[in-house]
Structures are given as C-alpha cells and as structure tokens.
N, C-alpha and C positions, 0 to 999 in steps of 0.2 A: 404723176403725183399732183402737179399744179392743176390739171384739169379736174381731177376728182375733188380737190379742195374747193375749187371755184364752183363746180356744179352742186356739191353738197351744201355749201354755204348759201347758195341761191335758193335751194330747196328749203333750208331752214328759215331763211328770211321770208319766203312765201308762206310757210306754215305760221310764222309769228303774225304776219299781216292778216291771215285768215282767222286767227284766233285772238286778235288784238282786243276786241271788245270784251270777250270772255275773260281775258287776263286782267284788263284794267278795271273792270266792274266787279271783280271778285272781292268778297269781304275779308278773305284771309290775309293775315299779315305776311305770310310767305306761301308761295305756290311751288309745287314740283313741276318743272317743265321737262318732259321726257321726249326726246326726238330720236326716232329709229330711221336708219337709211342703209342702203346697199353699200357694203364696205369695199366692193370691187375686189382687188387683190390684197387688200390690207388684212393681215392676220396677226395673232399674238405670237406667232412663231418667231423665235429669235429676239423677243422683247421681254420675256417673262422675268429673267434675272434682273434686268435693268429696272423694271418697274418694282420688283420686290425690294430692291435696295434703295430706291428713291421715293418710295411711298410709305406713309405711316400705316396704311392698312390696304390689304389686297386679298383677293380670293380667286382660286382656280378650281375648276371642276370639269372632269372629262370622263366620258364613258366610251372607250374606244370601239367597243363591239357595235354600238349603234351610231357611231360618228357624231356624238354630241359633245360640245365643248363651250364653256364660258370662262372668261377671264375678266374680273372686275377690279378696278383700280381707283384708289382714293375714295373719299366719302363726301357727299354733300348733305347727308342727313343720317343720323344714327339713332337707333332705339336700343339703349344699353341699360340692363337691369341686373341687380344683384338681390339675392334673398328669395324666400319661399314664394313670393307672389310674382315671380318673373314671367310665368306663362300668362296670367290674367292681366298684369299691367302692360305687357307687350301687346296683347290683344286689344286692350282699351286704347292705347296710343296709336296703334295701326288704324283703328276705326276713325280716329280723329283726323287722319290724313287721307282717307279714302275719297273724299270729295274735294281735295285740294290738289288735284293733278290735272294738267293740261298736256295732252299727248297725241301723237299720231299712231299709237300702238294698234288701234283698230284696223289699220291698213295691213298689219302683219299678224293678225289674230291667229292664223294657223301655226305660227312659229312658237307660240306659248312662251314669250320672252319674259324672263324674271325681272322683277323690280328690286326686291330686297335679296341680299345674300348674307350669309354669316353662320353662326352656330351657338350652341349652348353647352355648358359643362355637364358632366354626368351628375354632379351633386352641387348644391349650394355650399360654398366653402370659402374659407379664408385662404387665399392662394399661397403656396410656398414659392420659392425662388424660380422654379421651373415655369410656373404659370402666372407670374406677376403681371405680365402684359395683357392678360385676358380677364374679362369680367365673367360673371356667371352666365350672362346672355348678351350677345351682341349681334344685331342685325343692322345692315346699312344699305343705303341707296348709293351706288358707286357714281363717281363723276364720269367714268368711262367704262363701257362694257363691250368686249368682243363676244360675239355670239355666232356659233356655227352648229347647225343640226344636220349636216350632210346635204341638205337642199338649199338652205339659206345661209349666206355669209353676211352678217349684219354688224353695224356699229350702233351703239346706243350712247348718246351723250345726254347727261342729266344735269339740271341746274336748279338751284333754289333761288327764287326770284320774288322780290317785293313788288306787288302790283302797282304801287305808286311810282315806281321808277320806270323810265322809258325802256321799252323792249329792245330798242336799237342796240343797247349796250350788250345784249345777249349775243348778237351776231358776231361782234368782235371776240367775245369769249369763245364762241363756237369755233371760229376760224383758228384762234390761237391753240385751242385744245387739239384740233385736227393736225395742225402743223407740228406740234410737239410729238404726236403719235408717230409721225414719219421719222422724227429724229431719234427716237428710242432704239437702241441697239445693244444687245447684251454682249459681253466679252466673257462668256462662260468657259471654264476649262474644258478641254476635250475629254478628260476622264474624271471620274469621281475620286476623292481622296481615299487614303488608306486608313485602316484602324491602327492606332498606336497602342491603345489600352482599352480593356473592357472591365467594367465593374458590374457586379450583380449576377455573375454567371459561374461562380466557383462551386466546388462541392459543398462548402459550408452554406452558401446561399440556397443550393438545392435542398439540403437537409432541413434548413429553416422553413422553406416554403412547404415542403412535404409535411412538416410538423403542423403547420397552419391548416393544411388540408385534413389531417387526422383530427384536429380539434373541431373542424366544421362537421366532419362525419359523426362525431360524438353528438353534436347538436341535432343532427338529422335523426340519429338513432333514438334520441330523447324526444323526438317529434316536435322540437321547437321550430324547426324549419323543414321544408320539403326539398329545397334546392337553394344553393348560393353560388354565385360566380365570383371567384377570387382571382385577383390579378397580381402580376409581378412586373418589375421593370429591369431593364438592362441598359447601362450607360456606356456609350461609345465615345472615346476621345480620338478625334480624327487628326490627320496630318495637315489639313487645311479646311477652310470653310467650304461646304459643298455647294455646287452649282445646281439649282433646282430644275433647270431644263434637262440636265443629265438624269436626274432622279425621275422626272416625268417620263422620259423616253424609256428608261429601264422598266419602270412599273407598268407602263401600258404595253410594252413588249412581252412581259412575263405574265401580266394579269389583265388581259383585254376584257374579261367578263366582269371586272370589278369597277367601282367608282373611284377614280383617282382624284385626290383633293389636296389643295394647299390653302391654308388660312394663315396669313401673316399679319401681325400687329406689332408695331414698334420694332423691337429687335428679335422677336421670337417667331418661329415658323413651325406651324403644325401641319404635318403631311401624312399621307398614307394611301392605301389601296384597299378599300373595304368591300367585302362581298354582300354586305347586309343593308337592304333598303328598309327604312322604318315606314315610309309611306309615300306613294306617288299620288298627287292630287290632280285630277283631270276634270275640273268643274264639278259635275254632279256624280263622279265616280272616283273612288279611292282604292288603290291597290296596295297590298301588303305582302311581304315575303317573310314567312316564318322560317328562320334558319337556326337550328340548334341540333347538336349531336354530330360528332366528327369522327373521321377515320383518315389515315394517311393514304396517299396515292401509291400504287404498286410500281415496281421497277419495270413491269411489262403488263400487257393487257390481261393476262391470266391472273396475275397477282392482284391487279387493280380490281378486277371483277370479284375476286374473293373478299377483298376488303369491303367492297360495296355490299355483298351478300351478308357479311358479318354485321355491317352497320344497319341494314334493313331488318335484321333479326335480333338486334341488341336491345334487351329490355331496358337497360340503363339509358341508352341514347334515345330510344323511342319515348321513354318517360320524360326525359329532359326536353325533347322536342314538343311533346304534347302540352307541357306547361305553357309554352310560348303560344301555341295555337289557341288554347282555351283563353289565355289572357287577352289576345287580340279580339276574339269573339265577344268576350265579356266587356272589354273597353268600348267596342262599337255598339253594344246593345242600346245605349242611351241616345245614339245618333242615327241608327238605321234599323229598319225591319227587313232589309234585303241584304243579307250577308251570304256569300257563296264560297265554298271550299272547292277549288278547281282540280287539283291534282293529287288529293289525298297525301300520300307520303312518297316523295321522290328523292333523288339524290342530285345535288348540284356539285359539279366537279370543277375545282380550280387546279392550278398547276402544282400546288404543293399539298393540297388537302381536299377532302370531300365532305359535304354536309348533308344532313337530312333537310329537305326543303318542302314547304307547302305554300301554295299561292292562294291568296284570299282577296276577294273584292267586296266592296260594299257601296251602296247608294245612300249617302246621308240625306237627311232632310234639307230643304232648300236654305234654311237660315243658319246652317251650321258654321262654326268658326274653326279655321285650321288649328289655331293654338289651343282652343278648348279641347279639340279632339286629341291633339298631341299630349296635352296635360294628362288625359285619361290613359293614353297608350304608353307613355314613357315614364320610367324605364321598363322595358319588357323583361320577362324572366330570362331571356337569352343573355342579358348583360348584368342582371341584378340577382334574380332568384325568386323564390316564392315561399311563403307570402312576402309581398314586397317590403313592407316596413320591417319585418323581422330579419329579412335578408340584408337590407340596408344597414341595420344595426350591427350585424355580424361583419359586414364589409368595413364599416367605420372602426370597429374594434380590432379587426385582424390586420388590415392593410396598413403599412407604415408610411405611406406616401399619399399625396393627392392625385387623383386620376386626372383632374382638369378636364380637357376636351376629349381625352381618351375614353371611348365608349359613350361619348356625348353625342350631340346632334350636329350634323353639318348639312346645310341645304340652301334652298332658294325658293322664292314664291312671288306671286303678284296679287293684285286685288281681285282677280277673276277666279280665285280658289284654284289656281294652277301652280304646281311646284313639286319639288321632290326633296325628301329628307332622308339621309342615310345615317346609320350608326357608325361612328368613327372608330372602326377597328383596324387591325394591321397597321398601326400608326406610330408616330414618334413626334417629339418636339425638338427643334434644333435652335441653338443660339451660338453663334460663332462656330467653334470647332467641336462643340459638345452636342451629342444626339442622344436623347433618352427614348428608348423604344418600350412599348407596353404590350402585354398579352395576358389573356385570362382563360379560365377553364370553368365549366359548369360542374359543380359537385352535387351529386345526388346519391341516394342509397346504392351501395355496391361500387361506388367509385374507388379506383385504386390510385393512391397518391403518386406512385411512379409513372403510371400511364397518363395521369393528368399533367404532370410536369413535362412529359414528352409531347403532349398536345400543345402546351405553351411554346415549346421549342419550334414546332411546326408553324405556329402563328406568328412567331417573331421573324421567321425566315424572310418575308417580303422586305423588311427593313435591314436585317442583318446582312443579307447577301448583296445589298447595294454597294457595300464597301468591302474591299479585300483586306485581309489581315496583312500587316506590314512584315510580320516575321515569316 
C-alpha cells in the first residue's frame, strides 16, 4: 500500500512539473487536472456501500459480459440543468470546458476513459418526493474514478485548480485522496433485506392499469397515435436498508448481458440492470441497439424456441420494433450519410425475457456533438411511442406519477466523442427502506391489456426478485 501511494504520488508530481508552464500560463480561472495511473491491486470491490453512504453523489456502471466497470465518487465539477433546453445548454457548457483540461489521458487512449458521468430524466418535470434529489439533467466530473475494462485496472483522480495557485498543493491533495481510498471499507450485510409490504400490485391496481391501456388503444384506433409506452410502478417496503454490493452481485449474476448501474445523489439511489443501449460513441463511429417487442423465456429449450418463433412472426411486435428502427434512422439522417443495418431482425435473450433486436451503426460528420445527436434520438419509440409529441401527451395525461430517471438516460463520455448511454429500464429508486420499481409496455394496434400487464410483470422481475417476501 505505502509503496503504491509513494510511487503514484511521485508520478503525479512529475506530471505537474512537466505541465507546470501550461498550467500557470493558462487564461482560465479554473482548470481540470485529470491524472490517470495504474491502480495495481486497488479496486472498488468492498468499497461501494461505504462510498455511497459517505458521498453526496456517486455513479456505478458495469457490463459483466465484457468485463467493463467504472465507479465514480464525489464531484469536482457538475453541469446540472433543468427545463426544455437541457440538451443544448449542457452541450454549450461542455464546449466551454473542452480547452480547460490538463491531463495524461493520451497515455491511456486505448482505454477510452470517461471524464463525465451521470444521467437525464425521461421528461422535464417538477419532481415528486421520489425524485426530489435529482435534477432533469446531471453530469459530473468525479473526484475519484475506478476504471477496469478487463485489460486495464486504473485510477483516475481529478482536481479543479486555479492556475494562479501553486501546483505543489495538488500533490498533498493527491496523496490524501489516495490514502483515503485505502481506508474505505464497506460493512454490507451478507444478505439482502426482506419485503414487508408491497403497494401497487393488487387486483385493483391491475384493473386500473388495464383500463388505462384500453383508453390508449382507443386513441390508436382513432389514429391519434400509432404507439404509446405506458408505465406502472410497484413500491416495496423492506425490513432494512439494502446493501448495494449485494444488489450488484445479484444483478450481474442473473443479467450478465445487461448494463448494471447505480446513480446516487444525496439520500436517493437509482439502480437497475438495463438491456437497452441508446448509443455507443467510438470517435467517428456510433452504434445503436433497437430493442422493442417482447416475449417470455420458455421453461425448456423447446418452449423457448416456440416463444422466439412467435415473436419473430408477431405483426404486433414487429410493428412496435420497426417504429424504433425507423426513428433511429430518421434521427441520424441529419448527422450521417453512412447508416448501416447489420442484423435485420434478430432476438436478444435475457434470463427472464427475450426481445426483437436490430444493430445499427453510423459514421457522423466530423463536427457532430454527442448531445445534439442525443437530443434528436431521445426519447425513442421504445420508451415513448410514435409520433413522439402525441405519445408524450398521452403519457402525461395517463400516468399518475413522475418517471424521473426511469426510462431516462444513464451514461458517461469524454471530450474525444467516446462514451456510452443506456436507457434506464429494469430499474428502481431507493431511499431508506423504501424501493420503488418501474416497468412499461409498448401499446400498438392489436395489443391485449392482459398480455401487456404480464409483460410489465416480467420487466419488474429483475428488481422484485432481489428481495424475498417475508411471509
């Protein structure tokens, strides 16, 4: 431990000396100093709950299947916006910081290390009690970030520095941060708490939700909309506050092909395991997963294949899926002339559900902006409906709660147009012993209210099965 602290501090001091002139002569009032180094055996393992409880803001993201994991703690800089202009204003503020960073990230370019992490809500809204700790859009540069991509195990320490002040003080800050990392240790419970009570899952709730679906189908028959995605929520009251390392282990064991995330701010923790990627940005290439149309998994291989065949021949599910594919293509048309559909219509299988899936890539023009592209792309018909504005109107009128970050955007990025954004599905928000889980279903012509309710039950399963019923 002492050896790593000494060696890493010496490396940081050398980095500051090499960049001292660039730092002191910079015209900015504040500079981002970002230093990346080999973490040795240091990992976030066993530290997550401690950091979540002791930090005002933190962010966890893991894709077990490809051995990718980041854990970001505290903030040195945030770009937080509310209101309709959140995409454009965020983009403008980010451009203001692009030339105010001094870093050694170029030494680790192949790792594609994030700089900003965070998320955006599904809609601009006045938050209710469940979402009071989150703004419409929050992106932040963490003070500490653990990064592991299977090949590289790195630590990133970030600082906000006034160029007029001596750089020597940063060395002491660096050493203190590193020493504190070693001290952090969670005392998470060995098992997850039990469910004492459930609200939102009674026959009365089911009848009410199915009635809402029937009303949406009337609007579809009247040709006011083509598709709308309507959500429901279920509230769990637990025997104790959950430990999130236990939640992470359970989710990545059951859903290794999903993106597992935790976004905590103040006393609220949003978490989930989503199968849906909104966009992967790899410099001059962007990848998209169109995911819409669902079927259950079978109890054996034969039944599973039957469900898959039914899904691939279902006019209702194919129509729902095609809305998403066409929306992505249309959203990209102003950014790229090179859009490719790679696998037509395939099936993505998860442990509890299977979805129609199409993989799409594009090569945007060189001057494109991540947030300008996201603004055109989001929300997709997979979480909203079509046409977008008409579907949003139905959602606002029909749903009796705020979605908040559910079906919103969770992700990370850097100034090299590298990053990834997922749609926050199969998710819940937790505060103390209360957990509120969300799930939705796409309603199109020929949708059956009973079947749509069953689909939401499948989508609630990743959260509901984390905790056992006390009775």
